[in-house]
N, C-alpha and C positions, 0 to 999 in steps of 0.2 A: 508592607503597610500595616497589616494586622499586628505585627510585633511592636511597631511604634505606638499604635493605639493602646496596646496592653501596657507599654512603658509609661505613657501619659497617665493612664488610669492608676497605675501603681504609684506614680509621683503624687497624684492628687490625694490618694489614700494616705500616703506618708505625711503630706502637709496637714491633712485633717487630724491625724494622730498626734503630730508634734505641736501644732499651733492651734488646734481646736477651731478651725475656720468654717467647718461644715460646708465645704465646696461641693456643689452638685450642678454640673453643666449639662445642657442638652447634648445629644449625640453629635449634632452638626458642629458644636464648639470643640468637642474632642477631636473630630476629624481635622478641623482647621488647625488646632494645636499640633497635631501629628504632621500635617503638611509643612507648617512653619518650622518644626524641628528638623525635618529633612532638608527643606530648601535653604534655610539660613544656617544649617550645620551648627545647631546650638549645643552648648555643653549642658550637662545635667543641672548645673547651678543656674544657667540662663533660663532653662526651661522652667525651673522652680520659680524664678522671679517673674517670668511671663505669666505663669498660672495665677500668681498672687495679684499681679496688676489687672489681669482679666477678671478676677473675682471682684476687685474693687469697682471696675467699670460696669460689671454685670449688676452689682448691687445698686449702683447709682442709677442704672437704667430702669429699675423697678419703680412702679407707682408708689408714692408714699401713702401710708395709712391716713385715711381721712380726706384724700384727694377727691374733688368733685368730678369724677371721670365722665359721668353722663353729661354734665354741663359743658365740659371741655370738648367732648365728642360732638355735641350738638353745634357748638360754635365752629369747630373745625370742618364739619361737613356743610353747615349752613352758610357760612361766610363766602366760600368759593362759589356757592350756588347763585349768589347775587351777581357774579361776574360771567355767568354762562349765557350763551345765546339761546334763542327760542326756535331756531330753524331745524328743518329736517334735511339731513345730508345724504349724499349717495353712499352706498355701503362700500367700505374699504376697498377701493379700486374696481368696484363693479358698478358701472353707471346705470345698469338696468334696474337695480334694486334700491329702494329708498328705505331707510330705517330712521326711527326717532332717536335723536341724540340731544345732548345738552340738558337744559333744565326740564323740559317735558319728560325726558327719559328718567331723570333722577326722581321726579315726582312719581312716575309710574312704579319705580322700585320701592320707595318708602311707603307708598300707598298700597303696595302688594296687590295691584290690580290683576284680576283674573283674565280680563279681556284687554290685552295690550294693543296699542295702535298698529304696530308693524312687527308681528312675530316673524322670526327668521331662524333658519337652522344652518349650521356649518357641518357638512357630512364629510368625514374622512374615511379612508379605506385601509384595510390591513396590508401587511407587507406584500402579499402575493398579488393584490389587485390595484395598489395605488398607482402603478405605472401602466395599467391595462386600459387603454383608451376605449376600446370596443365595449368592455364590461361596464365602464363608468357611464358611457353614453347610453347604453341599453338600459341601465338602472335609472339614469336621469329621466329618460322618457317613460319609464315604468311608474316612477313616483310623481312626476310632474303632471299637471292637469292638461289633457288634450281633449278637444271636442271635434265633432264632425266637421265644423267650420275650418279646422286646421288642416284637414286632408281633402278638401274639395277641389276639383278642377272646374266644375260647372254646377250651377244651381238655378233652378227655374220653377216658377209657379204657373201651372197650366190651368187657366181660368175656365177653359172649355170643359175639361173633364174633372175639374176641382181636385187636382192631384199635385203633390210636391214631387218634383223630379230632381234627383241629385246624382252627380257623377263623381266618383272618388278618384283621387290621383294616386296611382300605384307607386309613383316615385316618392311622393311625400310620405306614404305609409312605410316604405322601405327606409327612408332617411330617419324616420322616428322610431325605427325598430319595433313597429307594432305588428300584432298578429291579426291577419285578415279574418280568420275564423272567429276570433274573439269579438271583433268589431261587428261582424254579421250577427252573432248571437245576441249582442247587446241591442242592436237595431230591432231584431225580431222580437225580443222580449219586451221592448218599450212600445213598439208599434206593431200590433198584432196583424194588421192587414198589409204590412210592407211586403213588396215584391222585389227580390234581389236577383239581379242577373249580371254576374261578374261585377264590373265597376258601377253599373247602373242600378239605382234604387228608386222605386216609385212607391209613394205613400199616399193613398187616397184620403181625402178629408171625410170625417164622419158626417153622415147625412143629418141635416137639421130638421126638426119637426116643423119649424116655421118656414113658409115658402119665400120669405124675404131674402132676396139675392144679396143684399148688403150684409146680412148676418152670416151668410155662407162665405162671402169673401173675407170677412173679419176672421172667421173660424179658420180659413185656409192660411191666412197670414200668421195667425197665432201658432198654427201647426208648423209652419215654415221656421219660425223662431225656435220652437221646441226642438226641431230636427237639427238646426245649426248648433244649438247650445248643448246637445246631448253629449255627456262626458263618456269617452271611450277608454280612457286610461287615467291613472293617477291615484294617489292616496288621499283620503279625506283630510281636509284642513290645509293641504299644500296646493299652491297655485303655480306661479312661474318658477322655473328652475334655471339656474345659471351654472355653467361648468367653467371652472378656471384652472389654469395650470401654473403653479409656482414651482416648487421643487417636486411636487406630486400633483395628482389630480384631486380637486376639491369641488364639491357641489354646494352651492348656496341656494337656499329656497326662500320663496315668499310664502309664509305660512309655516305651521309647525305641527308635527305629529311624531314625537320622540319615541313613543312605545312601538309603533309599527316599523319605524326606520331601524331601531336597534335589533328587531327580530329578523332583519334581512341578512342574507349571506354576504360575506365580504366586507361588512361595515366594521370600522374600528370603534368598538364600544367605549373606549377610554376617552378619545379625543372628540368624538361626535357630540355636539351640544346644541342647545336652543337658548334663545334669550327669554323664554317664558319660564319664570321662576316656579310658578305653581305646577307646571307640567313636570319640571325636574323633580319637585317634591313628591308628586304622585308616583312617578316612575322609579326614581332612584332613592327616595327617602329624604328625611328632613336635614341630615348632615350635608347631602349634596345640594339641597336648596339653600342652606346657609352659605356654602362656598360660592354658589351661583350669585347670591346677593352681593358678596364681597367682590367677585370678579366683575359683575356688571357695573357696580358703582365705581370701582377703580377705573375701568375702561372708559366710562362716561366722563369722569373727571379728567383723566389723562388725555383724552381726545381734545379737550378744551385747553390743554396746556396747564392744567391745575394740579398741584401736588398736595395730596392729603395723606398723612401717615396711615398705613393700613390698619393700625390698632384701633383708630377711631371708627373706621368702617366696620371692623370686626365686632366692636361693641354694639353697633346698630344692628348688625346681622344676628348677633347672639340674642338680643332682646326680642327681635322679630320672630325668632324660631325657638325660643326657650320652652314653649309649651307643647312642642311636637307638631305644630302646624304653623304655616306662614301667616303672621298677623301684621296688619298695617300699623304705622305709627300715626294715630289720629283718634278721633272720637269713636270710630267703629272698631278700634283695635286696642293697642297698648294704653293710650292715654284715657280712653273711655272705660277701661276695666281696672283702673287703679283702686286699691283698697280704701284710700282716703277719700272721703266725701268732698272735702274742700279742694283737694287736688283735681278731682273730676270737674267740680263746679268752676274752678279757675280757668279751665281749658276752653270748653265750649258748652253751650246750652245750660247756663248757670241755674236758671229757675227750675228746669226739669230735674236736674240732679238733686237740688236742695229739697224739692217737693217729694221726690221718691224716697230720699233718705229719711225725711221726717215721717212719712207714712209707715216706713218699715222700722223706724226707731233705731237707725244705724248709729254707731258710736265711732268717732274719729280719734284714733290713738295718738295722733300728731307725731308719727315716726319719720315722716318724710321731710323734704325741703320746702315745697310749695306751701303746705299747710302751716308750717312754722313761720314763714315769712308773712303770711296773711295775718296771723295773730300777734306778730311782733316779737317772737322769741328767737334766740340764736338757733341757727340750723344745725342739725347733727352731722356736720362735716367740718373739715379743717379744724380750727381752734375750738369749734363748738362740739366736736366729737369727743373731747376730753373733759371729764369732770374734775374740778380742782377743789381740794379740801384743805383747811388750815389745821396745822398740827399745834394744838395748844400746849402740849407737854414741854416743848422746847422754849416756851416764852420766858 
């Protein structure tokens, strides 16, 4: 195959020399040409014709100079948005998890919201662990949120002695692959007066300064709630955990903490991901955040059966991440930071923008589209991007 790729490159170089076509294809095109050469058993002359045809098609696919790409991208993403549903669906085959889809999710993406409605993670494992059910289940219970309430066999409030009495279920602890010593340590650290005797735990209520028995009963009930809700395992930010088997074991989470998950042993760092774009930007960098915006927007649209060319979505992602941080498309982000005063004023909060500009003595150079439309000049795109002069000499 390498020999064929070299042959294709040599043919391209020969065409460039002889016909001055300046052909420069991406590597994937070169590989496709090499495959076509082998599969179709092309002659050298046929390969030459194919390269020239591909060059013509490649040139036609480029955006023409002066094309209003921003407007086209806005239409291409915005128009399908009007056909999207507003519902929250169950997560891809997992009925226990809900995720935001459709229009609300698309709005979350372009608004670059830091707090999203339903953060989730897809956790994949490396080759050694992806079929190891015991390892996956142990890890799932380690990262998923578990409370004392999840491992109780009996729970009682003793109003005579003003104590909370709890009995732990050893079978549940074993099923969840939890460590009994760690659980005891957490209980003792949280409740200093706790008495632990095997599965039995007794926690006395703190004595009240007031002799009012109603106050003491209320205090005991609040203590009971605190005992039930005490977290004994899990990673911050992650709640429910769902384990699923397709071709391999996968963990889906309710909540997200990419940094801590990627630090764990056995995790596939390449495929493990979250739907929280800001988190990806902080942990993996701005290029990863850009790709995440593209992936999330494409997935949201395709789940609704809508087809939008990825180039439009890429342009949106590019402008959102062009300054090294994820910015929203709105008055608090891209649109609110345009250099043109009239463009900012035309979007939202007109009076505020004009007042601020007048106080600061800002000058509008009329280089964009919006400001030229406002004052009735041709926009600097399409036919307006070319200046025409008359040649008097040839009259």
